[in-house]
C-alpha positions in Angstrom: -137.0 -108.2 38.0 -134.9 -108.0 34.8 -131.5 -109.8 35.0 -130.6 -110.6 31.4 -127.7 -108.1 31.2 -126.4 -109.0 34.7 -126.4 -112.8 33.8 -124.8 -112.2 30.4 -122.0 -110.1 31.8 -121.4 -112.6 34.6 -121.3 -115.6 32.2 -118.8 -113.7 30.1 -116.4 -113.2 33.1 -112.8 -114.2 33.0 -111.9 -116.5 35.9 -108.5 -116.3 37.6 -107.2 -118.2 40.7 -106.3 -116.3 43.9 -105.0 -119.1 46.0 -107.8 -121.6 46.1 -110.4 -118.9 45.3 -112.0 -118.7 41.9 -112.1 -114.9 41.3 -114.3 -113.8 38.4 -113.6 -110.5 36.5 -116.5 -108.7 34.9 -118.1 -105.2 34.6 -120.2 -105.7 37.8 -117.4 -106.6 40.1 -114.4 -105.1 38.5 -115.5 -102.4 36.1 -114.1 -103.9 32.9 -114.1 -104.7 30.1 -117.0 -102.2 29.8 -119.7 -101.0 32.3 -122.7 -100.1 30.1 -125.7 -97.8 30.7 -127.9 -100.9 30.1 -126.2 -102.8 32.9 -126.4 -99.9 35.4 -130.0 -99.2 34.5 -130.9 -102.9 35.1 -129.1 -102.9 38.5 -130.7 -99.6 39.6 -134.1 -100.7 38.6 -133.7 -104.0 40.4 -132.4 -102.3 43.5 -135.4 -100.0 43.5 -137.7 -103.0 43.2 -135.9 -105.0 46.0 -135.7 -102.3 48.6 -138.7 -102.7 50.9 -137.6 -100.8 54.0 -137.4 -97.1 55.0 -133.9 -95.8 54.8 -131.9 -92.6 54.8 -129.3 -93.3 52.2 -127.4 -96.0 50.2 -123.9 -97.0 51.4 -121.8 -97.9 48.4 -118.4 -99.7 48.8 -115.6 -98.4 46.6 -115.1 -99.1 43.7 -118.0 -100.7 41.9 -120.6 -99.7 44.4 -120.0 -96.1 43.2 -121.4 -96.4 39.6 -124.3 -98.6 40.8 -125.2 -96.2 43.6 -124.9 -93.3 41.1 -127.4 -94.9 38.8 -129.7 -95.7 41.7 -129.5 -92.0 42.9 -130.2 -90.7 39.4 -133.2 -93.0 39.2 -134.7 -92.4 42.7 -133.3 -89.2 44.1 -132.1 -91.1 47.2 -128.5 -90.0 48.2 -125.5 -92.3 48.6 -122.3 -92.3 50.6 -119.1 -94.0 49.7 -117.4 -96.6 51.8 -113.8 -95.7 50.9 -110.6 -97.7 50.7 -108.5 -94.8 51.9 -108.2 -93.1 55.2 -109.0 -89.4 55.5 -108.3 -89.0 59.3 -111.5 -87.0 59.7 -113.0 -86.8 63.2 -115.2 -89.8 64.0 -113.9 -91.8 60.9 -114.7 -95.5 61.2 -112.2 -98.0 60.1 -113.6 -101.4 59.0 -111.3 -104.4 58.8 -112.8 -106.9 56.4 -112.0 -110.4 55.3 -113.0 -111.8 51.9 -112.5 -115.1 50.3 -109.3 -113.9 48.7 -108.0 -111.0 51.0 -107.5 -110.5 54.7 -107.8 -107.4 56.8 -108.4 -104.8 54.1 -109.2 -101.4 55.7 -112.3 -99.5 54.5 -113.4 -96.2 55.9 -116.7 -94.5 56.6 -117.2 -90.9 57.5 -120.2 -88.8 58.5 -122.3 -91.7 60.0 -124.6 -90.4 62.6 -126.5 -92.2 65.4 -129.9 -93.1 64.1 -129.0 -93.3 60.4 -130.8 -96.1 58.6 -128.6 -97.4 55.8 -129.0 -99.8 52.8 -125.8 -101.3 51.4 -125.6 -101.7 47.6 -122.7 -104.0 46.7 -121.6 -106.1 43.8 -120.9 -109.5 45.2 -121.4 -111.5 48.4 -119.4 -114.7 49.0 -119.0 -115.4 52.7 -120.7 -112.3 54.2 -117.4 -111.2 55.9 -117.5 -107.7 54.5 -121.2 -107.3 55.3 -120.6 -108.5 58.8 -117.9 -106.0 59.4 -119.9 -103.1 58.0 -123.0 -104.0 60.0 -121.0 -104.1 63.2 -119.2 -100.8 62.6 -122.6 -99.1 61.9 -124.1 -100.6 65.0 -121.2 -99.5 67.1 -121.8 -96.0 65.9 -125.6 -96.2 66.7 -126.6 -96.4 63.0 -128.4 -99.4 61.5 -127.8 -101.4 58.4 -131.4 -102.1 57.5 -130.9 -104.1 54.3 -128.2 -105.2 51.9 -128.9 -105.3 48.1 -126.3 -107.5 46.3 -126.0 -107.9 42.6 -124.2 -111.3 42.5 -124.8 -113.9 45.3 -122.0 -116.4 45.5 -122.9 -117.7 48.9 -123.9 -121.3 49.7 -127.0 -120.0 51.6 -127.8 -116.3 51.6 -130.7 -116.9 54.0 -128.3 -118.4 56.5 -126.0 -115.4 56.2 -129.1 -113.1 56.5 -130.2 -114.8 59.7 -126.8 -114.9 61.2 -126.3 -111.2 60.7 -129.9 -110.2 61.5 -130.0 -108.2 58.2 -132.4 -108.5 55.3 -130.2 -109.5 52.3 -131.6 -109.6 48.8 -129.7 -110.6 45.7 -130.4 -110.1 42.1 -128.7 -113.2 40.7 -127.3 -116.3 42.4 -124.1 -117.5 40.8 -121.4 -120.1 41.1 -117.7 -120.0 40.3 -116.0 -123.3 41.0 -113.0 -125.0 39.4 -112.9 -122.2 36.8 -116.5 -122.8 35.7 -119.2 -120.2 35.9 -122.9 -120.8 36.2 -126.2 -119.2 37.1 -127.9 -121.0 40.1 -131.7 -120.9 40.0 
């Protein structure tokens, strides 16, 4: 797996404080300063290498999941669906309340999920697993299955623990740390 571009862009992040939370700003998680073809190619290639399950489509959270899923679809032909931050009020719309390390109860919305769907989530960052937990439960409640999560930046203390707790295979491209304003790659 190639991760040079991902690591470079992460280490060049700007760090700001959101309460006690060290929030890093970079092309992978925030879409600026610039999202490059090389970065998206590296993410899509890595996602293709990491996925080892049968699935129907990628679920991509708005906003940065969209360019990553687009690159993946262009590479593989597998379709993706967007987990939106706005309500459409369509029949059977699923509202997901998620908690992150820096926000509480942010609504996200999924439409067109069907019973029996097998979904892979492609997301930018995992910190606590709160968002992933909410998505997995919402899909399960609908009769669909989150069969795997592919994460670009793993900020957890123990991704295997989160994986076991949720009963979902989680694979990350790069393990990172953002503490006290300092960024590092964790090997």
